[in-house]
N, C-alpha and C positions, 0 to 999 in steps of 0.2 A: 285485938288479940292476934298474935303471930300464928302463922300456920293455917292449915285448911282442915276441914272435916274429912273423915273417910269417904263420905258421899261425894264431896267436891273433888277429892283426889281421884276417885274412880271415874267420874265424868270427864275430868281433865285428861286422864289416861285414854279414854275412848276417843276424845278429840285428837290427841297426839297420834294415835295409831290409825286414824282415818275412818272411824266408824261413820257410816253414812245414814244409818237409821236404827232406831230401837223399836222392837216389837214387844209389847208388854200388856199384862193385865195388872193394874195397880194394886198395891197392898200396903197396909200400915207398917209392915215389917221393914220396908225400905223407903220410907218417906223422905229420908235425907237425900237419897239418890234422885228421887222425883223432883225434889226442890232444886237440886243442883242442875238438873236438866232444863229447868225453867230459864236459866241464864245463858244457855248456849244455843247454837244453831243446828243441833242434831235433831232431825224430825222424830217425833214419837208417834208410833201407830198404836192406838188403843184398841185392843182386841176384845172379843167377847168371852173367850175361854182359853185357858193356858195351852191346851193342846194345839189349838189353831195358831196361837202366837208362836209356838215353837216350830210348827210346820212352815209358817211364813219365814222365820229365820233360816230354816233349812233351805227353802227354795231360794231365798236371797243369796245364801252362800253357794248354792249349787250353780246359780246363773252368773254370779259375779266372780267367784273364786276367792272372795274375801269373807272372813267370818261373819255369819249372820248373828246379830245380837238380840237376845231375848231376856226379859226380866219378868220374874213372877214372885209371888209371895210364898211363904213357908207352907209346909204341910200339904193341904189339898192343892195349892197352886203348883207345887213341885210334882205331885203325883199326876196331875192332869198333864203337865208339860212333858212327862216321861214318854208319851206317845211320839212326840216330835223328836225327842232326843234319840229314840231307838231308830227312827228313820235316818237321822244324820249319821249314826254309827254304821248302819248297814250300807248306806249310800256313800260313805267316805266323804262327807260334807263338812267343811269347816264351820263351826258354830260355837258360840259361848253363851251358856245359860247362867244368869245371875239369879240366885235365890235369896230372898230375905230370910233371916234366921232369928231364932230366939236370942235373948241376951246371953252373954257368956256365963254369967253367974247363975243361970237357971238350968244349966245342962244336967242331964242324968236324973231329972225328976219327972220326966214325961210332962213337961210344961205344955202350955197351949200350942198345939200344932207342931210339937217337937218331932223332928225326924233326924236320924243319923244318915246324912247324905252319902258318906263314903260307903256305908253298907247298902243303901238303897240303889245307888247307881252302879256300884261294883264295876264289872267289866262291860257295862253298857256304854261307857265313855272312855276317852283316852286318858283323862285325868280329872279327878274330883278332889277339891280341897276346900278348906274354910279359912277365911282371912281373919286372924285373931287380933292383929295389930294394924292400926291405921297407917303407920309409917311403912308397912310392907305392901300397901295397895299397889303402888307403881310396879314393884317387883312381880307380884302375882299376875297383874294384867298383862305385862310384857310376856311373861312365861305362857300365859293362856293363849295369846295370839300365836306364839311360835309353836306350841304343842298342837293347836287346832289345825295348823296349816302345813306342818312339816311331815315328811314321810307320807304315810297314808293319812290324809286329813280326817278329822272327826270332831265330835263334840267335846267340849270341856265344861265342867260344872264348877262354879265358885259360889259357896255359901257366904252370906254377909250378915254376921251378927248385928242386931239392931243397935246395940250400944257402941259397937265399933264404928258404925257409920257416922256417929255424932262426935266421936273422939277427935281431938285436935292433934295434928302431926305437922311437923315442919320438915318436909322431905322433897327432893327434886324428882323429876321424871327422867327415864332413860331415853336413848335414841328411839325413833319410831321403829316399829316392827318391819322386818324385811324378810321376804320369802327365802327359805333355806333350800337351795337347789341340789340335786344329785345328778351327776353326769355319768354317761357310760364311758368305759375305758377304750382306748384305741385297739387293744388286743381283742376285746369283746366284739367290737364293731367289725374288725377284720375277720373274726371267726364267723360272725353272722353273714358277712358277704359271701364267704366260701359256701356256707350252707345254702344260701339263696341260689348260688350258681348251680349247685348240684341238684336242687329240688325240681321235681317234675310236677308235683301237685301241692304247692304251698298255698296257705291261706292265712290271712291276718284277722284277728278278732280284737276289736277296740272296745275298751270299757273304762270304768273307774272315773276318777276325777284328776285334777291337776292338768287339764287340757286348756288350750287357748285357741282363738281363731287362727293365729299364726301356726300353731302346731298342727291343726287340722289341715291347713293348706300345705304345709311341708310334707305331711304324711301322704297327702293326695299325690304330690309330685313323685314321691318315693314309690308309691304303688304303681303309678303310670310307667315309670322306668323299668320296673321289674315284672310288669304284666301280672300284678298280684291281685287275686280276688280279695275283697275286703268285706268282712261282716262286722256288725255292731252288736255288742252284748245287750242283754235285756234292758230296755228303757234307756238306751244310750244311742238311739238311731241318729241323733244330731251330730255324731262325731264323723260322719262321712256323707257326702251328698248322695241321696238315695237314687238319683237319676244319673249319676256318674257311671260310665261303662264298666268300671271296676267293682261296683257295689254288688255284693252277693246276698244281702238280706240281713235280717236280725236274728240273733241267736237267743230266743226267748221262749215264752209259752206259746205252744202251737207252732213250732218251728216248721219251715218248709222241709218236707222229708228229703228233698234233693240236697238241701244245704246241710242237713244233719249227716247225710251219707258222705258229702264232700269233706266234712271235718273228720269223720271216722276213717276215711281212706287217704287222708292227707299224708304226705311224707315230710311236711314241715309246717308247724303251727306257730305263728307269732301272736302271742297273747300280750297286748300292749295296754298297761294300765289297769286291767281288770283282774278279778280273782277267780272267775269261772266257778261261781258258787252254785247252789242247788238249781235255781231257775235256768240260767243259761246252759248249764251242763246237762240238762234234762235228767235231773235227780242223780247227778254224778255218774252218768252212763256214757257220755261222749268221750271222756278221758279216763283211763284206768288210774286207780289210786293205790299206792303212791307213784308208781312208774307208768306214765302214759305209754301206750303202744306206739303212738306217733311221736316223732322227735319234736320236743316242745322248747321254744325260746320264750321265756317269761320275762317281760320288762315291767318292773314295778318300782315305785318310789320308796317303798318301805322294805328294808332288808328282812324284817321279820315275816313278811308275807311270802318271800321266795323260799320254796321248799316246805312251806307249812302244810300244804295239801298235796301239791304235785311236785314230783322230783323232775325238774326240767333238765334237758340236755345242755342248755345254756341259760344261766340266770344273769340278768342285767339289772343292777340296782340303779335305776334312773327314773326320773319323772317323765311322763309322756312329752312334756314340753321340751326337756333337754334331749330326750332320745330322738324326737322328730327332727330337731335341729341337726343332730349328729348324722342322722340317716340321709341328709342331703349330700353327704360326702361319699356315700356308697355308690358304686358303679355297677351296672348290670353286665352280664357276659356279652360277648359279641353276638352270640346266638342263644336265644331263650329256648329252653326245652318246653315242649307242649304249648307252643305259641297259640294264643287265642283262648287260654284258660279263663282269663278274667271275663272276656266277652261272653263265654258260655255260661259262667256263673251268674252274670247279670241277666242274661236271657231267661235263665231258670227263675230268677227272682221276679222278673216282670210277668212271666206266665203265672206264677203263683199268686202274686199280689194283684194282678190285673183281672183275674176272674171275678165276675160279679154275680154271686149266688142270689137266687130268689128265695126269700124267707117268708114265712106266714105273715099276713097282715098288710094293711094299706101303707104303712110306713116302712120303707126299705132303707136300712142304714147305709147300704152301699150307695144308694142315690144321694143321701145326705153327704157322704164323704166325697162323692164325685163333684157335687156343687161346691163344697169347700175347696177342693183341689183347684177348681177353675176360677175361684173368686177371692181367695185369700192370699195375701202377699207372702213371699218366701221367708220374710223375717218375722212372721207372726209366731208368738209363743203359744205352745200347746201344753196344757197341764191336765193331769188326771190322777185319780186315786187307784183303787183296786176294784175289780169286778169284770164280768164278761163283756160289758159295754166297751171296755178299753181295747178289746181285740180289734174293733173296727178302726180305731185310731192307729194302733200299732201295725196292722196289716195293710191298710189302704191309704194312709197319709204318707206323702213323700217328704221327709225332712230334708231340707236343702242346705241349711246353714247352721253353724255352731250357735249355741245359746238360744235354741228355740224349743227346748223340751225340758219340762220339770215334772218328773214322775218318780214315784218311790220304788226302787228295786226291792225294798223291804215288803212290798205288797200291802202297805197301810191304807185302809179305807179312810175316807175323809180328807185326803191330802189335796185333791185337785183344787178345791175352792180357796183355801188359804194360800196355796201356792200361786194361784192366779192373781190374788191381791198383791202378793209380794212382787210378782213379775211385772205387774202394771206400774207399781211404784218405782221399781228399778228401771223400767223402760217405758216411760209414759207416752212416747211417740209411736210405740209399736202396738199392734193389735194383740190382745191376749184372749185366748179361747180356752175355757175350762170344760172338759167333759166329765160328767159325774152321773153315776147310776142313782136310782132313787134311794137305795140303802146307803151308798157311799155319801151322797149329798147330805143326808140327815145326820151324819156323824158330826159335821162341822157347819151345818147350814146357817147358824147364827153369824158366821163370819161374813155373810152377805151384807149384814149391817155395817161391818167394818169397811167393806168396799164402798158402800154408799156414803159413809161418813168421810172417807178419804177422797171421794170423787174418783175412785179407781174404776174406770169404765170398761170393765171386763164383760165378756159375753159367756154366760154359762149355758151349756147344752145339757139339760137334765134328761137323761134317758130313763124312762119310767116303765117298768114291766111288772110292778106290784109285788116284788119279792126280792129276797137276797138270791140273785140269779145264779151266781157261781156255786153257792152251797146247794141250791136246788138241783143244779146240773149234776153235781157229785152224788147227791142222794139218788137221783134216778139211775145213775150209772152203777152204784153199789147196792142200793136198796130200792129197786124199781117199784113205782106205785105206792110208796110209803113216805110221802112228804111230811116233814115235821120241823116246826120252828123256823120256817123260811117265808111265810106269807106276810106281806105288809099292807096295811091300810093307810094309804098316803093322803096328804093334804093336796089342795090345789096349789101346786108350786108357783104358778104364775100369779095367783092372788097373793101369795106370800111375798113375792118380790115386789109387787105393786104396793103392798103395805109399807114398804120402805121408800116409796117414791121412785122406784126403778121402772124401766120399761120391761114388759113381760108379755109373752103370747104362748098359747097352746097350739102345738102342731100335731096333727093326727094323720097326715098323709104326706108322701114324698114331695109332691109338687108345691106344697105350701111352705116347705122349709126355706127355700131360697128367698122369696119375698119377705118372710118373717125375719130372716137374718139381716137382710138389707135395712128393714125398719129398725131393728135393734141397733145396728151400726149407726144409723142416721140419728138416733135419739139423743146422742151425746150424754147418755147416762149408763150406769151399770145396767145390764140387761140379762134376762133369763128366758130361755126358750124351753118350754115343757113339752118334751117329745113323748107321745103315748105309743109304746112299742108292744106288739103282741107278745105275750109271755112265751109263746112257742118259739119265737125267734131268738133262741138262746145263744147260738153261735153262727158264724157264717157258713159252717159246713153241715150242721145237724140241728133239727128241732128237738124240743124236749121229748116229744112223742117218739122220735126216731131213736134217741138215746135210751129211752125206757124200753122200747121194743128190742133193741140190741142186747140190753142187759137181761131181759127176760129170756131171750133165746139162749144166751150164754148159760144162764142158770139151769135151764131145762136140759142142756146138752150133757 
C-alpha cells in the first residue's frame, strides 16, 4: 500500500527535526506511534507517571535548548502531564507534548477518557491543536517545533485521534526545523552604550531561556569591560560564574539584602532574557509597575513580553544569544564611573553566601554543601524541586558553568528527581545530583525506578525533616503554634531505593555524608542518600522555634 500511517509520519517527522529522545507513559490511544518508534533509533524512556515524563521532557529542553518530547495517553494521562506542562510554560522551556485522543467520530459524546484539550490547556501552553488528517502531520510537527522554540520558548500540545494515527497518507516532509533568531538593532545598541557610559550604579540581571555556553562567555567579557555587577534571576545561577569577580548573587527567594538594595538604588538595570516575575522581583517590589523608578533596559526574545509588565526605558527584542553577540561590539568609556562597583558587589555576595550558620541537630546542611563544593566537578548538574531544602543549594553552591542547573522557576514540587533522570540521559558522562525534600521526593518518587531501568546513575540527596517544611514555616509565621496538615510519616527512603537494586545509605550526622557520597559515586548505580535533618533546622537563618517566637511577639505587640 502506498503512503504511511499517521503514526509513521509523526515518528518520521521527529527524526527529521532531530528528536534525541522520547519520554512517555504508553497508552492504547497512540499504539500506532509506539509501533512506529520500534523501527527507528530514537530512544524511548518509559516513565512511571505522566507528570514525571513531562518534567523529564522539560528538563531535557531546559538543558539542551531543543524541544523535549513527551507522549502520554488521553484523559488521565493528559491531566497528569499538565504538571510538567505548567513548569515548561512558566520556565520558558521548549517542549512538545503528544496526547493520544479518542477517535474523531466519537467526539462530543463524553467518550471514554474524552477531553477537549484546547479548553483544558488554554493559556497554559503556547499552542494547542488536534491533528485531524494524517496528511497534515508533517505540517503540524514542523509548526510545533517552530512555535515551541521561537520568541519566548514554551510548551506545545498536539492531540492525536486514534483513528487518524492509522490513516494512510502519501505526503512529504518539510525541511528540518531551524531556530528563528531575533537580533538587536544598531541604534538600540548605540543607545545602550550611551546609557552604560552615563551610569554610576548599573547592574545586570540574567534570566529566562534561549542562552548558550557561547552567549554566557560573551556576556562575561561584556561585563568585564564595563565593570558591570551581574546577578542571576531565580534558579538561573548557571548563567554566570558564581566565583567571577563581577558576580553579585542570585535574585530569588531569600535574596541578600545588600543585593536587593543595590537593585533598588541602581541608575541602570539590564534585564537580559528574564521576565522579573513574582519570585525574583520579591513580590513585585523591586521594580515599580508599570514604570520602574530605575531606568530599565529589557532585552527579551518575545516582543509580547516587552512592556507587558514593566515599561522599560529601552526595549530590545532580541534573544540572549543574539544580544550577547552584539554586546561584544560595545566599547566602555575611557574612564568608568564608580570604578570597583563590581568587585564590591561580589564581596557582598561572598560575605552573604560564605556565612556558615549553625542549625539544630547533628546534621549540618552547610557542612554537606561544603563537602560537595570541595569534591564535585564544576560541570556536575544539580536539580531540585521546591521546598526549604533547596535554599541550601541556591545559597551555598557555586554554579560555575552553563548547563549545570535544572530547577523550576514555577516552584513545582516533585521536579528534581525526573529532571535528574533527564539530565543524566542527556549528559551521561557528567555527575548529576538531585536534591529533594521528603515531601518533594514523594511527589514523583516512582521515577527512581525509571532511573534504575535506564541505568541513569544519578545521586539523590533526600533531605528528610518529616514534614512539608515550607508550609510549616509559613504556618508558624502566620499562625504560630497551630500546625495543620503538614506532618509526614515517611518510609525508609534508603530501603526503598535498595528495593530497586540501587545503592542507598542513611546519613544522620555531617561527618558521615562525605564517605557515604563517595560510596554512592563508586557504586556505579543510581544512588540515594537519606539525610535525617532536625525539623527545627528549617532555614539557614532561623529555626522553627525562632520563627514561631517572633510571630507570637508580633501578635502580642
